[in-house]
N, C-alpha and C positions, 0 to 999 in steps of 0.2 A: 073659226074658219074665216078667211079673208078672200075677197074677190076683186078682180080688176074692174075697170069701168064697163067692160063688156060682160061682166058677171061670170067669168070663167076661171079667173086666177084663184087657185085653191091652195090652201095650206091647211094641213090637218094633223092633229096630235102634236107634231113638232113644228116649230116655226121655220125650221130650215129645210122643209120638204115642199117642193112644188111639183104638181102632177097634172096630167092632161096635155095633149099635144100642142095646142096653141099657147097655153101658159108657159110651157117649157121652151118653146121657140122664142117667145118674148123675153124670157129670162136669159137665154143664151145670147140674144141680141143686145142685152143691156150691159151695164158696167159692173153688175153684181158678180162677186166672186162665186164660182161654182166648184164644188169639191168633186162630185162624181155624177155622171149621167147613166142611169139604168134604162135599158130598152128591152122590152119583152122579146124573148127568142122567137124568131119567125116573123116579127113585125116588119112590114114593108110599106112602101109608098113614098111619094115625093117629100112629104113633110118629115118623115123619118130620116131620109137621106140628107135633108137640110140640117136637121139636128146634129147628125154625125159630122157633117162638114163644119158646122159652127164650133162644135166641141173640139174637133181636131185642130182647128185653126187657133184655138185658145189653150191647147195642151191639156184639155179636160179629159180625164179617163172615161172611156165608154165601156160599159159592161153589159153583155147579153145575158139575161137571167130569165128563169121561168116566171110565168104569170103569177104563180102562187107566192113568190117572194115579193113581188110588187104589191100584191093584195095584203100581205102581212103589214106593210107600212101604211096603207091607205084604207084598208077595209073594202077595196074594190073601186070601180069607176075611175081607174087611172089612165085609161086609153093606151095602155102599153108603154108608158114612159113616166119616169120619176127623176127629178134632179134634186140633189142635195146641195144646198148653199153653204157657204162658210164665211165667217167674219174675218178670216185671215187674208190679207192682201198678198198675193204671190208676186215675186219679183223674178228677174232673169239675171243669171250670173254675169253676163256681159255688161250689165249696168251696175251691178253691185261691186265687182272687183275693182274697177277704176276708182270708185268712190272711197273704198277702204284705203287704197294706195295714196289717193290725194290727201287723205287725212294724216298721212305719215305713219300709219300703223302697219305692223307686220301681219299680213292676212292669215287667218286661221279659219278654215272651212271644214264642215263636216258633211260628208256625202253618204247617204243611206242607200245602199245597193240591195234592194229586195227585202227590206224590213217592212213587213205587212201587219205586225201585231200593234194594235192601237196603244196598248199599255206600254210596250217597249218604246214606241215612238214618243209618247208623251214624257216618259221618264228620261229618255235621251235629251229631249228638248229642255227639260228642267235643268239637267246637269250642264248642258251646253251653254245655256244662258248664264248660269252661275260661273262658268269657267271662261267666259269672254269670247265664245265662238262668234265670229262675225255673221255667218250665215249657215243655214242647213240647206243642203241640196237634196231634193227628192225627185223621183221620176213620175211622169204622168201615169205610167202603168206600173203594176207590181209594187205599190207603195201603200202604207197605211193611210186610211182616210184622215183628212184634217178636219175632224168634226168635234162636237162638244165633248165626247168621251176623251179624245186626245188632249183637248185643252184642259180638261179636268185632271187627267193624269200628269200633265205638265205643271200643275199647280198655277196655271195662268201664264207660264213662261212663253207659250206659243203666241200670246197676244203681244209680246215684246220682241220676239225673235224675227229676224229676216229669213223668210222661207222662199227659196227658189224652186219652182216646179218646172222641170225641163223634160223635153221629149226624148232626147238622145244622149245617153250617158257617154258614149264615145266622143261625141262632139264637145261635151262639157270638159272632159279630161284633156282632150287635145288643146282646147282653149286655155285651160289652166297651165299646162306645161309651156305653151308658147308665151305665157305671161310670167314665167319664172317660178312657178309653184312646184314644189316637190309633192309627189303623190305617195302617201303612206298607207299601206293596207295592213289591217290586223288579221292575223291568221294563227290559230293555235298550233299549226304544224310548222310555222316558220322557225328558223334557227337563230335569228337575231333578236335579242331582248329589246324591248321598246326604249329602254334608257340608254342604249348604245347608239341611237340615231339622233342627229342634231335637229331638234324640233324648234329651235329658235329661228330657223329659216321660214320663209313663206310656205305654209303647209296646208294640204288638203288631206284629211283623214277619211279613208274609205272603210265603212263598216258593212259587212255582208250579212245576209240573212242567217238565222240560227240553224236552219236545216241544211243549206247548201253553201254557205259562206259567200265570199266574193265571187262574182260572176266571172266566167272565163273572158268575157269581153273586156271587163275592167282590168283584169290582171296584166294585160300587155302594156298598160300605161303606168303601172306602179313603179315608183323609184326604189322603195324599200318595203319588204314585207317583214313585219315584226310580230312578236308574241309577248304576252305577259307571263313572266315566270311564275310558277306555282310551287309552293312548298310541298304539297302532297299530290300524288298522282290522282288526277280526276279528269272528268270529261272536258269541261271548259267553263268559263264564266258566262253568265247570262249576258247578252249583247249590250243591254243598257248599263250593267255593272262594268263590263269591260270598257265601254266607251268612257265612262266616268274616270276609270283608272288612267287611261291614256291621256285624257284631257288634263288631268291634274299633273301628269308628268310634263305636259307641255307648259303648264303654268309654272311648275318648279324650275324648269330650265330657263324660261324667259325671265323669271324674276331674278335668277342668279346673275344675269348679265346686266341688270339695271344698276 
């Protein structure tokens, strides 16, 4: 366990957990990257509101959870708040896209729309890094945590990937379209096979959650909805496997024009 100079900064069991009201406020006021803020259901007060304000200003997910869940992480004495830190430095797409273009490269972005499974997220990041994806875009809410389990599932790729954590998916997609990006959505019900779309263009690939697919909000911005052909009739590919297939079709097409 570690404490700050006031004797209250606590980390227990895992080095990426900070709990206690003042320690968490100090964390949110620092430059340390924070993955998620958990607040006990029903917790109130000025300091709680300040935590929420700080978290929202930094696009940090805030989750209201029962006290029992907080106690499972800390063994108690958490004062109703826990924050999970991460070693991943989050970026913003408005800063990343111009940098890619300035390098003279054709942008390839991966947008994860509602993928919450840590294993899938890590596996996707691993493939994305190998396939040359410039950045993965996740949302502040309804996204898998960027924690040690995700980094492990990615085989360390998350330490090398550019990860953009954004608050509003609509605004992200609008920005990309205004900057000449085509938005490709993968949907098992689509009629166009992925290999019939020109992926040599600046492309943002949207992958939806396994249970509900691409959100209705994102669909209105999609340029082409595509599917991966299957030899045998079956439900669908796992989202991480499907992502890998599409990304390697991107690689195939882009290498053919070189």
